[in-house]
N, C-alpha and C positions, 0 to 999 in steps of 0.2 A: 323407733324409735323408735325407737320406738319413739323414740322419741325423737322433725323438724326439729327446735331445740334451743333453749337459751337458759339464762339464769341470772342471778343478781350479782352484786358486788363480788361475789362469786355466784353466778347463777348459771344454769346450763340449759340448753335447748333440747329440743327433741327428746327430751327425756325428763324434764323435771323442775323444781319450783320454789319463793320468798314472802312480809307483813311489815308494814311501815315501821321504821325505827329499830328494827331488829337486824342483827348481823345475818348476812346471807350464808347458807350452807355451801360447802365446797361442791362443785359440779357433780362429782361422782356420788357424794353422799346425798345430795338433793335428788339425784336421779333414782337412787335406790329407794329413798323414802317414797317418792311419788309412785314408782312402778310397783311397789308392794302394798300400796294403800288398800285397806279394806279386806286384805286376805291374810294378814299375819296370823299365825297359829300360836295360841298359848298352850301351856301344858295342861289342858283341860279336855273336855269331852270332844272338841273338834280336832284333837291332835292327829287322828288318822283319817280325817274327813277329806273327800275330794270334791272339787267343783264338778257338776255334771249337767249336761244338757241332753234333752231327749232328741234323738235323731229323727226329726219330723220334717214336714215340708217347710215350715218356718224354722229358721236357724237360731232363733233367739228365744229367751224366756218370755212368757206372756207379759210380765210386768215391764220388761225392757221395751217390748214392742208398743205397749200402751203409752209409755212415756214418750217414745219417739213419735208416735202418732199425734200426741198432744202438742209436741214441739213444732209440728207442721213443716218439717224440712222436706224439700222436694227437689227433683232433678232440675227444675227450671231456675232455681235460685243459686246455683253453684258457680264457683269461680272458673270452672273448666267445663263448659257446656258440652264440648265434643266428647270428652271422656265420660260425662254423665250419660250420654246416649250409650256408650260402651258398657258402663256399669249396669245400666238398666236392663241389659240382656240377662243378668245373673241375679239381681236382687230387686226386691220391691224397695221403694223409698223408705218405708217404715223399718224394714230389716236393716238397710244400710245406715239409717239414722240411729238405730239401737246399737249397732256394732261400732259406731263412731260418734259417741255422745260426749266426748270431752270438749273442753273449751278451746284448746289448741288442737288436740287430736279430734277434730270435729268432722262433720259431714263432708266438708271440702277437702280435708287433708289427704285422704287416699287418692282422690281424683287428681289433685295437684301433683302428688308423688308419681302417679301413673303417667301423667303428661310429661313430667320432668324425666322420668326413666326412659320414656320413648325417645327423648332427645339424644340418647346415646346410641340409637340404632345404627345410624350411618357411620359414626366414628368408630364404633366397635365391630362393625361388620355383621350386625344381626340380620338374619333373614326376616321376612314379614312374619313368619310363624313364631320365630324367637321373640320378636318385639311384642307380639300379641301375648305370648306366654308371660313375659316379664311384667307387662302391664296388668295382666290378670292377677299375678302374685302381688303387685302393688296395691290392688284393690283390697286384698286380704291382709296386708302386712300388719295392720293395727286392729284387726277385728277382735272386739272385746265388749260384750254386752254389760260389763261392770257388775255381774252377778256377785253377790257377797256370800262368802263361805258360811254354811250353816244357817242360811237365812233366805227368805224369798225376796229380800230387799235388793234394790239396784241403786248404785251410786253414780248418777250422771255427773258430767262436768269434771271427772277425774281423768288422769292419764291412762293410756292403754298399757297393758302388761304383756310383754312378748311371750312369756311362758304360758300365760293363760290363753293367748291366741293359739299356740301350738297344741295345748290340751283340747281346746275347742275344736280345732281342725281334726285331731285324732278321733274325737267322738262323732264328728260329722263327716267323716271321710267319704262314705258312700254318696251322700247327698252332694258334697262339693265336687267329687269326680264327675257325677252326672251333669251338674250345672256347667262346669267348665270344659267338659269333654276330655278329661285327663285320664291316663292310665295310672296304675299304682306307682310307677317310676316317676312320673311327672308330679304326682302328689308329694312324694318324698323330696323331690328336688325343690318344690315350692316351700316346703317346711324349712329346708336348709337355707334357702335364700332369705326367708323371713327371720330365721334365727340370727342371721348376720346383721339385722337392723336393730337388735337389742342394744339399749344404751343405759349405762355405759357398757361397752364391750370389753370385758376384762375376765380374769380368772378368779373372781371372788364370788362365792355362792351368795345368791340372793336369799332374803328371808322367805320362809315357806309361803306359797300362794295357793296351796290346795291342788297341785298338779303332780303328775308323775315325774316332773322335772325338778321337784323340790330337792334342795341340797346340792344342785349342780350350778356351776357358773355359766355365764353366757358362752364362754369359750368351750367348755365341756359339752354343752348341748350342741353347739355348731359342729364340733369335731365328730361327735357320735353320729350325727345325721350325715355328714360328709362321708364317713367310713362305710355307710350303707349304700353309697352310690358307686357305679363303675368309675374307673380311673379317668376316662375321658370326660365324664360328666362332672367329676370333682373339679377338674381344671376349669370347666365352664363356670361352675358356681363360684369358685374362688375369685374369678375375675368379675363376673356379672353381679355377684353379691356386693362388691365394692361400688359398682355403679348404682345399684338399687339403694344402698346405704347413703350414697352421695345425694341421690334424688330425694330421699327421705329427709335428710337434714337440710338440703339446700333448696327444695322445691318452692317453699313460700318466699324465698329470697330471689327467685329468678323471674318474678313478675314485676308489678309496679312497686314503687317505694311505699305507697300507701298500704298495699297488701302486706308488704314485709313488716311495716310498723304495726299493723293490726295483728299480725301473727305473734309479735312480741307481747302485745297487750294480752292476747289470749293465753300465751304460755305463762305469763306472770299470774294471771287469774287462776289458771289451772293449778299452778303450784300452790297458791294460797288456799285453794279448795281442799288440799290434802295436808295443810298445816305446815308447809315449808315456808320459812321466813324470807320474804322477798317483797319488793315493790316494783312499780313500773320503772322508776328511775334506775334502780340497780340493774334491772333486766336490760334496759337500753344501753347502759354503760358497759355491760358485759358482752353485748352482742358482737362488737367488732372482734373481740378475742375469740369468741366461738366461731365466727365465720372464717377467721384466718386459719383455724385449725381443721375445718371440714376437709376430709379426704386425706389427712396426714397420718392418721393413726392406723397404719397397716403393719406394724411390727409383728403383732400376734398372727396376722394372716401369713406373713412371710415365713415365720417359724412353723406354722401349721402346714403350709405347702411343702416345706422341706421334710417334715415328719411323714407326710403322706406320699413322698417320693416324687414331688413335682419340682422341676427345675425352672419353670416359667417365671418370668418377672411379672409382678403384679402392678397394676396402674396406681400411681400415687395421685396427689392432688392436681398437679399441673397437667399430667397426662389425661386425667379425667376431664379437666376443664377444656383441654384442647380437643377432646373427642366428643364434647357435648355439643348440642345444637348451638351455633354461634350466637344467636340472639339471646338464648337463655344464659349462656356464659357471660355475655356482655352485661346483661341486666344484673346478674349475680355480682359481678365485679363492681358495677356502678353502685348498687345498693350497699355493698360492703364499704365502699368509700364514703357514701352518705351517712352511714351509721358511725363511722369514725368521726366525721365532721359534726354530727349531732352530739356525739360523746363529748367533744370539746365544749360545745355550747351548754351542755348540761352542767358543767362545773360551776356555772354562775346561777343556776336555778335551784331553789330549795326543792327537795324531794317531794314535799307535799303539793307543790305547784306544778309538777310536771304534767299531770293529766290535763289541767286547765290550759297549759301553754303548749300542748302537743302540736297543734296545727301550726303555731308560730315556729316551733322548733323544726318541724318538717320543712317549712318554707325556707328557714335559715340554712338548713342542710342543702337543699336544692340550689339555693343562691350561691353558697360557698362552693358547691361542686362545679357550677358553671364557671365561676371565677378561676378555680384551680385547674380545670381540664379544658375549658372552652367548649364543652359538650352540653347538650340539653339532657338532663337526667330523665329516668323513666317516670 
């Protein structure tokens, strides 16, 4: 996602973000605002400036690592402890914290996405090696130390930026290949998979971010990376990229309802941190709409597959859900229903009171879910 993903009265997840009392931006507009925060170029001295990282043992700028160290994030505090052990093979906790310092796109997010992506292994017939590769890519998919163009400053708490992630990977290719044990083909494949997680995924150029991808749309970036792969690998990425994107947007909603609500809180705060007008009430109200659309936007993928000479059918929402780990899929569906029920209760709660009444709203949603389905919610 680059953006898990929500928004306000229109708010949108996995990508972007709203301020009490103000109208919320459209999901796509909010996403673009958030993903380009801090790196827009004016017609001034930074016009041709590029973000740059030194290819050293540590993969992040010293300032970003210092801030991560002061935040105190550690592998022991994560929501996915098993994947934390996996990630610790490749990153120090300070590096990982610096690369994932958003409020929603935080230390836990890539671990949750890696775990959720692994849930597709059996249904999509991945070998153990393929599963490990996809999970490695998931760890990298939002890597962004929030370096600010033309400055030594770092802006933590803000959304990740897909094209900055790709630029960072290009400049750290040798180190990343050594750490993950990849050859150059796997590195290129990883970039293509990550490009598909950009949000919104469309054919509209983003504002300049100080990368070599400036002026290109998410679709253009993805297409150019796919074209550099062999035909058989293109087919794999076209399919597995949709699974990774589903895990990215749905991972926080495939666990407990508490974790899912907390992720909405984080997204709303992250959006506010970059000036997108939203509030928690608007974000919670929009969440059912967002969740109902996860996995449906594959029209551009289908067109791209045809352009590249592939006749394969690509998995849509229901096929992905049916091929996901059954427990994850069940929790995703249950949480989606509970957000719908919470949305109904929110109609009678003033926006300013939502934070104070959040625990009561969650309990009401759980109770209504039990009455409606006869099941105990997550």
